[in-house]
C-alpha positions, -999 to +999 in steps of 0.1 A: +484-303-431+471-330-408+493-319-379+476-285-377+442-302-375+453-325-347+468-296-327+437-274-331+413-303-326+429-313-294+425-277-280+462-276-269+480-244-263+512-241-283+534-249-254+514-281-248+516-291-284+553-284-284+559-307-254+538-335-271+557-332-304+591-328-289+598-294-304+599-258-291+569-235-289+583-213-317+585-243-340+548-251-333+540-214-341+558-218-374+538-249-382+505-233-373+513-203-394+520-225-424+558-219-425+565-255-436+596-245-456+614-239-423+612-276-415+632-305-428+612-335-441+624-356-413+612-330-387+578-329-403+576-367-402+587-368-366+560-343-356+534-361-376+542-394-359+543-378-325+507-367-332+496-402-341+495-395-379+505-422-404+531-409-430+532-423-465+558-411-491+553-420-527+578-412-555+569-411-591+591-408-622+590-375-639 
């Protein structure tokens, strides 16, 4: 996930990343540990945009 790369690349501590993303430190810990299922789609989009990532959603017929 791009968010993890941005957080690690910036050299932030979890508490700093949490403040930047507008979430709590335990939520950043969940994200860094790959526990994506604990997040709603809108929460992931909000975190991504707070980190300066562009989000693109594409739907395809099954």
